[in-house]
VEXKOLSE-393545 format. One record per residue (C-alpha): residue number from 1; residue in three letters; x, z, y. Coordinates in nm, 3 decimals, always signed. Layout:
# residues N
+-----+---------+---------+---------+---------+
: num : residuo :      px :      pz :      py :
+-----+---------+---------+---------+---------+
: NUM :     ALA :       X :       Z :       Y :
...
+-----+---------+---------+---------+---------+
END
This chain:
# residues 107
+-----+---------+---------+---------+---------+
: num : residuo :      px :      pz :      py :
+-----+---------+---------+---------+---------+
:   1 :     UNK :  -1.061 :  -0.672 :  +2.473 :
:   2 :     UNK :  -0.794 :  -0.455 :  +2.317 :
:   3 :     UNK :  -0.925 :  -0.195 :  +2.077 :
:   4 :     UNK :  -0.780 :  +0.151 :  +2.132 :
:   5 :     UNK :  -0.709 :  +0.352 :  +1.820 :
:   6 :     UNK :  -0.712 :  +0.726 :  +1.803 :
:   7 :     UNK :  -0.379 :  +0.903 :  +1.741 :
:   8 :     UNK :  -0.502 :  +0.970 :  +1.386 :
:   9 :     UNK :  -0.560 :  +0.598 :  +1.329 :
:  10 :     UNK :  -0.216 :  +0.514 :  +1.469 :
:  11 :     UNK :  -0.059 :  +0.769 :  +1.236 :
:  12 :     UNK :  -0.255 :  +0.633 :  +0.940 :
:  13 :     UNK :  -0.157 :  +0.270 :  +0.999 :
:  14 :     UNK :  +0.207 :  +0.377 :  +1.042 :
:  15 :     UNK :  +0.188 :  +0.570 :  +0.713 :
:  16 :     UNK :  +0.045 :  +0.266 :  +0.533 :
:  17 :     UNK :  +0.303 :  +0.034 :  +0.692 :
:  18 :     UNK :  +0.591 :  +0.262 :  +0.593 :
:  19 :     UNK :  +0.467 :  +0.282 :  +0.234 :
:  20 :     UNK :  +0.431 :  -0.095 :  +0.221 :
:  21 :     UNK :  +0.770 :  -0.148 :  +0.385 :
:  22 :     UNK :  +0.969 :  -0.203 :  +0.065 :
:  23 :     UNK :  +0.961 :  -0.515 :  -0.156 :
:  24 :     UNK :  +0.936 :  -0.308 :  -0.476 :
:  25 :     UNK :  +0.633 :  -0.122 :  -0.342 :
:  26 :     UNK :  +0.470 :  -0.447 :  -0.244 :
:  27 :     UNK :  +0.532 :  -0.576 :  -0.598 :
:  28 :     UNK :  +0.374 :  -0.262 :  -0.742 :
:  29 :     UNK :  +0.072 :  -0.293 :  -0.511 :
:  30 :     UNK :  +0.032 :  -0.663 :  -0.591 :
:  31 :     UNK :  +0.049 :  -0.586 :  -0.963 :
:  32 :     UNK :  -0.204 :  -0.302 :  -0.946 :
:  33 :     UNK :  -0.440 :  -0.496 :  -0.718 :
:  34 :     UNK :  -0.450 :  -0.780 :  -0.974 :
:  35 :     UNK :  -0.569 :  -0.550 :  -1.254 :
:  36 :     UNK :  -0.934 :  -0.554 :  -1.361 :
:  37 :     UNK :  -0.916 :  -0.180 :  -1.425 :
:  38 :     UNK :  -0.667 :  +0.101 :  -1.395 :
:  39 :     UNK :  -0.331 :  +0.032 :  -1.553 :
:  40 :     UNK :  -0.229 :  +0.255 :  -1.840 :
:  41 :     UNK :  +0.138 :  +0.223 :  -1.910 :
:  42 :     UNK :  +0.483 :  +0.217 :  -1.763 :
:  43 :     UNK :  +0.509 :  -0.015 :  -1.464 :
:  44 :     UNK :  +0.885 :  -0.041 :  -1.513 :
:  45 :     UNK :  +0.811 :  -0.229 :  -1.837 :
:  46 :     UNK :  +0.611 :  -0.490 :  -1.645 :
:  47 :     UNK :  +0.817 :  -0.518 :  -1.326 :
:  48 :     UNK :  +1.197 :  -0.558 :  -1.321 :
:  49 :     UNK :  +1.255 :  -0.218 :  -1.161 :
:  50 :     UNK :  +1.439 :  +0.083 :  -1.308 :
:  51 :     UNK :  +1.219 :  +0.368 :  -1.430 :
:  52 :     UNK :  +1.355 :  +0.623 :  -1.180 :
:  53 :     UNK :  +1.309 :  +0.375 :  -0.895 :
:  54 :     UNK :  +0.952 :  +0.302 :  -1.001 :
:  55 :     UNK :  +0.873 :  +0.674 :  -1.002 :
:  56 :     UNK :  +0.999 :  +0.717 :  -0.646 :
:  57 :     UNK :  +0.807 :  +0.414 :  -0.521 :
:  58 :     UNK :  +0.488 :  +0.527 :  -0.695 :
:  59 :     UNK :  +0.524 :  +0.866 :  -0.528 :
:  60 :     UNK :  +0.554 :  +0.704 :  -0.184 :
:  61 :     UNK :  +0.249 :  +0.485 :  -0.246 :
:  62 :     UNK :  +0.050 :  +0.778 :  -0.380 :
:  63 :     UNK :  +0.152 :  +1.005 :  -0.089 :
:  64 :     UNK :  +0.034 :  +0.735 :  +0.154 :
:  65 :     UNK :  -0.296 :  +0.720 :  -0.032 :
:  66 :     UNK :  -0.271 :  +0.354 :  -0.131 :
:  67 :     UNK :  -0.274 :  +0.429 :  -0.504 :
:  68 :     UNK :  -0.393 :  +0.706 :  -0.727 :
:  69 :     UNK :  -0.257 :  +0.814 :  -1.061 :
:  70 :     UNK :  -0.333 :  +1.065 :  -1.328 :
:  71 :     UNK :  -0.132 :  +1.183 :  -1.624 :
:  72 :     UNK :  -0.326 :  +1.128 :  -1.943 :
:  73 :     UNK :  -0.077 :  +1.214 :  -2.211 :
:  74 :     UNK :  +0.108 :  +1.023 :  -2.334 :
:  75 :     UNK :  +0.058 :  +0.770 :  -2.053 :
:  76 :     UNK :  -0.008 :  +0.769 :  -1.683 :
:  77 :     UNK :  -0.295 :  +0.579 :  -1.526 :
:  78 :     UNK :  -0.243 :  +0.401 :  -1.194 :
:  79 :     UNK :  -0.507 :  +0.241 :  -0.975 :
:  80 :     UNK :  -0.547 :  +0.111 :  -0.625 :
:  81 :     UNK :  -0.723 :  +0.372 :  -0.412 :
:  82 :     UNK :  -1.006 :  +0.141 :  -0.306 :
:  83 :     UNK :  -1.136 :  +0.368 :  -0.028 :
:  84 :     UNK :  -0.796 :  +0.385 :  +0.143 :
:  85 :     UNK :  -0.730 :  +0.019 :  +0.063 :
:  86 :     UNK :  -1.039 :  -0.064 :  +0.273 :
:  87 :     UNK :  -0.919 :  +0.166 :  +0.554 :
:  88 :     UNK :  -0.577 :  -0.003 :  +0.551 :
:  89 :     UNK :  -0.734 :  -0.350 :  +0.553 :
:  90 :     UNK :  -0.951 :  -0.260 :  +0.854 :
:  91 :     UNK :  -0.666 :  -0.097 :  +1.046 :
:  92 :     UNK :  -0.427 :  -0.388 :  +0.989 :
:  93 :     UNK :  -0.699 :  -0.643 :  +1.061 :
:  94 :     UNK :  -0.773 :  -0.475 :  +1.391 :
:  95 :     UNK :  -0.404 :  -0.449 :  +1.473 :
:  96 :     UNK :  -0.334 :  -0.818 :  +1.411 :
:  97 :     UNK :  -0.662 :  -0.937 :  +1.563 :
:  98 :     UNK :  -0.564 :  -0.780 :  +1.895 :
:  99 :     UNK :  -0.234 :  -0.969 :  +1.912 :
: 100 :     UNK :  -0.245 :  -1.242 :  +2.174 :
: 101 :     UNK :  -0.119 :  -1.567 :  +2.031 :
: 102 :     UNK :  +0.111 :  -1.791 :  +2.229 :
: 103 :     UNK :  +0.392 :  -2.018 :  +2.125 :
: 104 :     UNK :  +0.641 :  -1.781 :  +2.283 :
: 105 :     UNK :  +0.629 :  -1.482 :  +2.512 :
: 106 :     UNK :  +0.960 :  -1.586 :  +2.665 :
: 107 :     UNK :  +0.901 :  -1.951 :  +2.727 :
+-----+---------+---------+---------+---------+
END
């Protein structure tokens, strides 16, 4: 049976998908998800991404709610937003679970 999502859920999964739709953002998420605690430091020093580019990608991820960050002078702290991470996991799981699997839809 196909699960119907509310318009709010459809908007939320689209927001998460858009934020995750860039390789640099996926690298940032993978890096932050692998941390035992929040990361204090400059992500551009860990990942091969320019500082200005990192800032833009962090903003997109934060706006989507996948990460959270706080300025604690002189550094910034970044963490996975675990509540929204769980929401994203459930939405994507439901989305992919409802996909009928066949070798090909055209053959």
